[in-house]
C-alpha positions as CSV (number, residue, x, y, z in Angstrom):
1,X,1.8,35.2,-18.8
2,X,2.1,32.6,-21.6
3,X,2.7,28.9,-21.1
4,X,6.5,29.1,-21.7
5,X,7.0,31.9,-19.2
6,X,4.9,30.1,-16.7
7,X,7.1,27.0,-17.1
8,X,10.3,29.1,-16.6
9,X,8.8,30.9,-13.6
10,X,7.7,27.7,-12.0
11,X,11.1,26.1,-12.6
12,X,12.9,29.1,-11.2
13,X,10.7,28.9,-8.1
14,X,11.3,25.2,-7.9
15,X,15.1,25.5,-8.2
16,X,15.1,28.3,-5.6
17,X,13.4,26.0,-3.1
18,X,15.9,23.2,-3.5
19,X,18.6,24.5,-1.1
20,X,21.3,22.5,-2.8
21,X,24.9,23.6,-2.1
22,X,26.5,25.1,-5.1
23,X,29.5,22.7,-5.1
24,X,27.3,19.6,-4.9
25,X,25.0,20.8,-7.7
26,X,27.9,21.7,-10.0
27,X,29.6,18.4,-9.3
28,X,26.6,16.4,-10.1
29,X,25.7,18.6,-13.1
30,X,29.1,17.8,-14.6
31,X,28.3,14.1,-14.5
32,X,24.9,14.7,-16.0
33,X,26.5,16.6,-18.9
34,X,29.1,13.8,-19.4
35,X,26.3,11.2,-19.5
36,X,24.3,13.3,-22.0
37,X,27.3,13.7,-24.3
38,X,28.8,10.2,-24.0
39,X,26.1,7.6,-23.2
40,X,25.9,5.4,-26.3
41,X,22.2,4.6,-25.9
42,X,21.4,8.3,-25.7
43,X,23.6,9.1,-28.7
44,X,21.9,6.3,-30.7
45,X,18.5,7.8,-29.9
46,X,19.7,11.2,-31.1
47,X,20.9,9.7,-34.3
48,X,17.4,8.4,-34.8
49,X,16.2,12.0,-34.5
50,X,18.8,13.2,-37.0
51,X,17.8,10.4,-39.4
52,X,14.1,11.4,-39.1
53,X,15.0,15.0,-40.0
54,X,16.5,13.9,-43.3
55,X,13.1,12.6,-44.4
56,X,11.6,16.1,-44.6
57,X,13.5,17.1,-47.9
58,X,12.7,13.6,-49.3
59,X,9.0,13.9,-48.7
60,X,8.9,17.4,-50.1
61,X,10.5,16.4,-53.4
62,X,8.7,15.8,-56.7
63,X,9.0,12.3,-58.2
64,X,11.7,12.1,-60.9
65,X,10.5,13.0,-64.4
66,X,10.2,10.1,-66.8
67,X,12.1,10.1,-70.1
68,X,11.4,7.6,-72.8
69,X,12.7,7.1,-76.3
70,X,11.3,5.0,-79.1
71,X,12.7,4.1,-82.6
72,X,10.4,2.9,-85.3
73,X,11.9,-0.1,-87.1
74,X,9.3,0.6,-89.8
75,X,8.9,4.4,-90.0
76,X,5.4,5.6,-89.6
77,X,4.3,7.4,-92.8
78,X,2.5,10.7,-92.3
79,X,1.6,13.5,-94.7
80,X,4.6,15.6,-93.6
81,X,7.1,12.7,-93.8
82,X,8.1,9.5,-92.1
83,X,8.3,9.4,-88.3
84,X,11.5,7.5,-87.4
85,X,11.8,8.1,-83.7
86,X,10.1,9.7,-80.7
87,X,11.3,11.0,-77.3
88,X,9.0,11.8,-74.4
89,X,9.4,13.6,-71.1
90,X,6.8,13.5,-68.4
91,X,6.5,14.9,-64.9
92,X,3.9,13.6,-62.5
93,X,2.5,16.2,-60.0
94,X,0.8,15.2,-56.8
95,X,-2.5,16.8,-56.0
96,X,-2.4,20.3,-54.7
97,X,-1.1,20.5,-51.1
98,X,0.2,16.9,-51.1
99,X,3.9,17.7,-51.0
100,X,3.4,20.2,-48.2
101,X,1.4,17.7,-46.2
102,X,4.1,15.1,-46.7
103,X,6.8,17.5,-45.5
104,X,4.7,18.5,-42.5
105,X,4.2,14.9,-41.6
106,X,7.9,14.1,-41.9
107,X,8.8,17.2,-39.8
108,X,6.3,16.1,-37.1
109,X,7.7,12.6,-37.1
110,X,11.1,14.1,-36.4
111,X,9.6,16.0,-33.4
112,X,8.2,12.7,-32.1
113,X,11.7,11.2,-32.3
114,X,13.2,14.2,-30.5
115,X,10.7,13.9,-27.6
116,X,11.6,10.2,-27.4
117,X,15.3,11.3,-27.2
118,X,14.4,13.8,-24.4
119,X,12.5,11.1,-22.5
120,X,15.6,8.8,-22.6
121,X,17.8,11.7,-21.5
122,X,15.4,12.4,-18.6
123,X,15.6,8.7,-17.5
124,X,19.4,8.8,-17.9
125,X,19.6,11.8,-15.6
126,X,17.6,10.0,-13.0
127,X,19.8,6.8,-13.3
128,X,23.0,8.9,-13.0
129,X,21.6,10.6,-9.9
130,X,20.5,7.3,-8.3
131,X,23.9,5.7,-8.9
132,X,25.7,8.8,-7.6
133,X,23.7,8.9,-4.4
134,X,24.1,5.1,-3.9
135,X,27.9,5.6,-4.3
136,X,27.9,8.3,-1.7
137,X,25.9,6.1,0.6
138,X,28.5,3.3,0.4
139,X,31.3,5.7,1.0
140,X,29.5,7.1,4.1
141,X,28.9,3.6,5.4
142,X,32.6,2.8,4.9
143,X,33.5,5.9,6.9
144,X,31.1,4.8,9.7
145,X,32.6,1.3,9.6
146,X,36.2,2.6,9.9
147,X,35.3,5.0,12.7
148,X,33.5,2.2,14.5
149,X,36.5,-0.1,14.0
150,X,38.7,2.5,15.7
151,X,36.3,2.7,18.7
152,X,36.2,-1.1,19.0
153,X,40.0,-1.2,19.0
154,X,40.1,1.4,21.7
155,X,37.6,-0.8,23.7
156,X,39.9,-3.7,23.1
157,X,42.8,-1.8,24.7
158,X,40.7,-0.7,27.7
159,X,39.4,-4.3,28.2
160,X,43.0,-5.7,28.0
161,X,44.2,-3.2,30.5
162,X,41.4,-4.0,32.9
163,X,42.0,-7.7,32.4
164,X,45.7,-7.3,33.2
165,X,44.7,-5.4,36.4
166,X,42.2,-8.1,37.3
167,X,39.3,-5.7,36.8
168,X,37.7,-7.6,33.9
169,X,37.4,-11.1,32.5
170,X,38.9,-12.5,29.3
171,X,35.4,-12.7,28.0
172,X,35.3,-8.9,27.6
173,X,38.4,-9.1,25.3
174,X,36.9,-11.9,23.3
175,X,33.6,-10.1,22.8
176,X,35.2,-7.0,21.4
177,X,37.6,-9.1,19.2
178,X,34.5,-10.8,17.7
179,X,33.0,-7.5,16.9
180,X,36.3,-6.2,15.4
181,X,36.4,-9.2,13.0
182,X,32.8,-8.7,12.0
183,X,33.4,-5.0,11.4
184,X,36.5,-5.7,9.2
185,X,34.4,-8.2,7.2
186,X,31.7,-5.6,6.7
187,X,34.3,-3.2,5.5
188,X,35.6,-5.6,2.9
189,X,32.0,-6.2,1.7
190,X,31.5,-2.5,1.4
191,X,34.7,-2.1,-0.6
192,X,33.4,-4.7,-3.1
193,X,30.1,-3.0,-3.3
194,X,31.9,0.3,-3.9
195,X,33.8,-1.2,-6.9
196,X,30.5,-2.5,-8.3
197,X,28.8,0.9,-7.8
198,X,31.7,2.7,-9.5
199,X,31.2,0.4,-12.5
200,X,27.5,1.1,-12.6
201,X,27.9,4.9,-12.6
202,X,30.8,4.7,-15.1
203,X,28.7,2.6,-17.5
204,X,26.2,5.4,-17.6
205,X,29.0,7.9,-18.3
206,X,30.6,5.6,-20.9
207,X,33.8,5.4,-18.9
208,X,36.1,2.5,-17.9
209,X,34.5,0.4,-15.1
210,X,37.3,1.3,-12.7
211,X,37.5,5.1,-13.5
212,X,37.4,7.1,-10.3
213,X,34.4,9.4,-9.6
214,X,34.8,12.3,-7.3
215,X,32.0,12.4,-4.6
216,X,31.7,15.3,-2.1
217,X,32.3,14.6,1.6
218,X,28.9,16.0,2.4
219,X,25.6,16.1,0.5
220,X,22.4,18.0,1.4
221,X,20.3,16.1,3.9
222,X,17.0,17.8,3.2
223,X,15.1,19.7,0.5
224,X,12.1,21.9,0.3
225,X,9.4,20.7,-2.0
226,X,6.9,22.5,-4.1
227,X,3.2,21.9,-3.3
228,X,1.6,19.0,-4.9
229,X,-0.6,21.0,-7.3
230,X,2.4,22.8,-8.7
231,X,4.2,19.5,-9.2
232,X,1.2,18.1,-11.0
233,X,1.1,21.1,-13.3
234,X,4.8,20.8,-14.2
235,X,4.5,17.1,-14.8
236,X,1.5,17.5,-17.1
237,X,3.2,20.3,-19.0
238,X,6.8,18.9,-19.2
239,X,7.1,15.2,-18.9
240,X,8.5,13.8,-22.1
241,X,6.2,10.8,-22.3
242,X,3.2,13.2,-22.5
243,X,5.1,15.4,-24.9
244,X,5.6,12.4,-27.2
245,X,1.9,11.7,-27.2
246,X,1.1,15.4,-27.9
247,X,3.5,15.4,-30.9
248,X,2.1,12.1,-32.0
249,X,-1.4,13.6,-31.9
250,X,-0.2,16.4,-34.2
251,X,1.4,13.8,-36.4
252,X,-1.9,11.9,-36.7
253,X,-3.6,15.1,-37.8
254,X,-1.2,15.5,-40.6
255,X,-1.5,11.8,-41.5
256,X,-5.3,12.2,-41.7
257,X,-4.8,15.1,-44.1
258,X,-2.4,12.9,-46.2
259,X,-5.0,10.0,-46.2
260,X,-7.5,12.4,-47.7
261,X,-5.1,13.7,-50.3
262,X,-3.9,10.2,-51.3
263,X,-7.3,9.5,-52.8
264,X,-6.9,12.5,-55.1
265,X,-5.6,12.0,-58.7
266,X,-2.1,12.8,-59.8
267,X,-1.6,15.1,-62.8
268,X,1.1,14.5,-65.4
269,X,2.5,17.1,-67.7
270,X,5.0,16.4,-70.5
271,X,6.0,16.7,-74.1
272,X,6.5,14.4,-77.0
273,X,9.0,15.1,-79.7
274,X,8.9,13.2,-82.9
275,X,11.8,13.0,-85.4
276,X,10.6,13.2,-89.0
277,X,12.2,12.2,-92.3
278,X,11.2,14.4,-95.2
279,X,9.3,12.9,-98.1
280,X,11.1,12.7,-101.4
281,X,8.2,11.7,-103.6
282,X,6.4,15.1,-103.4
283,X,6.6,18.5,-101.9
284,X,4.1,19.2,-99.0
285,X,3.9,22.0,-96.5
286,X,6.1,21.5,-93.4
287,X,7.8,18.5,-95.1
288,X,10.2,16.8,-92.7
289,X,9.4,19.1,-89.8
290,X,9.7,17.4,-86.4
291,X,6.6,17.1,-84.3
292,X,6.1,18.6,-80.9
293,X,3.2,17.5,-78.8
294,X,2.5,18.9,-75.2
295,X,0.7,16.3,-73.1
296,X,-1.4,16.3,-69.9
297,X,-2.4,13.1,-68.1
298,X,-4.2,12.2,-64.9
299,X,-4.4,9.1,-62.7
300,X,-7.9,7.9,-61.9
301,X,-8.0,6.4,-58.4
302,X,-11.1,4.3,-58.8
303,X,-9.9,0.8,-58.1
304,X,-8.4,1.5,-54.6
305,X,-11.5,3.0,-52.9
306,X,-11.3,0.4,-50.1
307,X,-7.6,1.2,-49.6
308,X,-8.1,4.9,-49.1
309,X,-11.1,4.3,-46.8
310,X,-9.1,1.9,-44.7
311,X,-6.2,4.4,-44.5
312,X,-8.5,7.1,-43.1
313,X,-10.1,4.6,-40.7
314,X,-6.7,3.5,-39.5
315,X,-5.7,7.1,-38.7
316,X,-9.0,7.6,-36.9
317,X,-8.4,4.5,-34.7
318,X,-4.9,5.7,-33.9
319,X,-6.2,9.1,-32.9
320,X,-8.6,7.4,-30.5
321,X,-5.8,5.3,-29.2
322,X,-3.6,8.4,-28.6
323,X,-6.4,10.0,-26.6
324,X,-6.7,7.0,-24.4
325,X,-2.9,6.5,-24.1
326,X,-2.6,10.1,-23.0
327,X,-5.2,9.7,-20.3
328,X,-3.6,6.5,-19.1
329,X,-0.1,8.0,-19.0
330,X,-1.3,11.0,-17.0
331,X,-2.9,8.7,-14.5
332,X,0.3,6.7,-14.3
333,X,2.4,9.8,-13.8
334,X,0.1,11.0,-11.0
335,X,0.4,7.7,-9.3
336,X,4.2,7.8,-9.6
337,X,4.1,11.3,-8.1
338,X,2.1,10.3,-5.1
339,X,4.5,7.3,-4.6
340,X,7.5,9.6,-4.8
341,X,6.0,12.1,-2.4
342,X,5.1,9.3,0.0
343,X,8.5,7.8,-0.2
344,X,10.1,11.2,0.5
345,X,7.9,11.9,3.5
346,X,8.5,8.4,4.9
347,X,12.3,8.8,4.6
348,X,12.1,12.2,6.2
349,X,10.2,10.7,9.2
350,X,12.8,8.0,9.4
351,X,15.6,10.6,9.3
352,X,14.1,12.4,12.3
353,X,13.6,9.2,14.2
354,X,17.2,8.0,13.6
355,X,18.7,11.3,14.5
356,X,16.9,11.3,17.8
357,X,17.8,7.6,18.4
358,X,21.5,8.4,17.7
359,X,21.5,11.3,20.1
360,X,20.0,9.3,22.9
361,X,22.1,6.2,22.2
362,X,25.3,8.4,22.2
363,X,24.3,9.8,25.6
364,X,23.9,6.2,26.9
365,X,27.3,5.2,25.5
366,X,29.0,8.1,27.2
367,X,27.5,7.2,30.5
368,X,28.4,3.5,30.1
369,X,31.9,4.2,28.9
370,X,32.6,6.3,32.1
371,X,31.0,3.6,34.2
372,X,33.0,0.8,32.6
373,X,36.3,2.6,33.0
374,X,35.8,3.3,36.6
375,X,33.7,0.4,37.8
376,X,32.9,-3.1,36.9
377,X,30.0,-2.1,34.7
378,X,29.0,-4.9,32.2
379,X,31.1,-4.6,29.0
380,X,28.5,-6.5,27.1
381,X,26.1,-3.6,27.5
382,X,28.7,-1.1,26.3
383,X,29.3,-3.1,23.1
384,X,25.6,-3.6,22.5
385,X,25.0,0.2,22.6
386,X,28.0,0.8,20.4
387,X,26.8,-1.5,17.7
388,X,23.3,-0.1,18.1
389,X,24.4,3.4,17.4
390,X,26.3,2.1,14.3
391,X,23.1,0.5,13.1
392,X,21.2,3.7,13.6
393,X,23.8,5.7,11.7
394,X,23.7,3.2,8.8
395,X,19.9,3.3,8.7
396,X,20.1,7.1,8.7
397,X,22.4,7.0,5.7
398,X,20.0,4.6,4.0
399,X,17.1,6.9,4.7
400,X,18.9,10.0,3.4
401,X,19.8,8.1,0.3
402,X,16.2,7.0,-0.2
403,X,15.2,10.7,0.2
404,X,17.7,11.9,-2.3
405,X,16.5,9.2,-4.8
406,X,12.9,10.1,-4.2
407,X,13.8,13.7,-4.8
408,X,15.6,12.7,-8.0
409,X,12.4,10.9,-9.1
410,X,10.5,14.1,-8.7
411,X,13.1,15.9,-10.8
412,X,12.6,13.3,-13.5
413,X,8.8,13.7,-13.4
414,X,8.9,17.5,-13.9
415,X,11.8,17.2,-16.3
416,X,13.8,19.8,-14.4
417,X,17.1,19.4,-16.2
418,X,15.5,19.0,-19.6
419,X,13.7,22.3,-19.2
420,X,16.8,24.1,-18.1
421,X,18.8,22.6,-21.0
422,X,16.1,23.6,-23.5
423,X,16.0,27.1,-22.0
């Protein structure tokens, strides 16, 4: 199986393990497509690539021929007549293979620009996902806050009824009213955060800051991951930053070839045409016949030896730098991978913890609610557990959001969307 088929197979396996609901994937993919088509920074990077493509025909073209004309104020006397004017046409030709080497280098430079565009698109996809998940998190916290506010208001009604029946003190009513005001203030803060998050996502999509974005009611809460070795392989094969360095390595090979060719002479071919005026003082063979003289010239690169040597040495140093930069980038990506995997595992542990805590706390709340409605059970304890379960639910949302973002980081590392789009 060749490398390309291996990539496709690995990606298919990877996507198959995601377990993402179709509606969610399609909804998010629509935003990724919008960002790719409309983000001005990405469009500018693509224009750089298109600009680089236009250099290929320029580099493969011959220099313009040189045309010169001379008129003799005092005609030059020759046996066949007086030469009164001369016109010359000359074409310089680079050394054999130079034009092709220039075209190859220009084409390779365009490939480097394209990989830079792909890297920016990869980063844009991650930023869109991150903003999307954070927006969902705020909406879920708002929903929790509204639900908790309804529960607190029901507590207020129960406390008021018990107070009117002399079964509770005014302190119970004040306690719940304090929590209601706090919850309403939290809700206002979340609404402000929601507007700011909308603006952040819309900026990536190049939309108006207040444009509405549809977010599903439910997002997947867990994903299956590939094993670490498979992830490492996909990262090393597909991450755009490494692709850039690989294309730069090929570019340097072509620049090294150009550096060698630049020290070779250029050859000029041309023709001289002389306008003759016939002699009147005698008759001679070919009297007054114009002169045609083919010409060949050659540049002699003997005064720029240091220049050509320095050019070759420069390419050599850049090649060594490319090798070191590639090794450094691989190490950095592996470190990012380990961090992302660690973050994902930590958030999964937190999710399990918070789910268990929520279940236990809810059981305690149910017991305390029944006790408070029928006995003189402390209302302070009821409120404490109610706020505790809200805190656990919010922390659960935060953990799930962190897991989704960690997963999005893994997608960025293996360039999942980039590979699918290329395919």
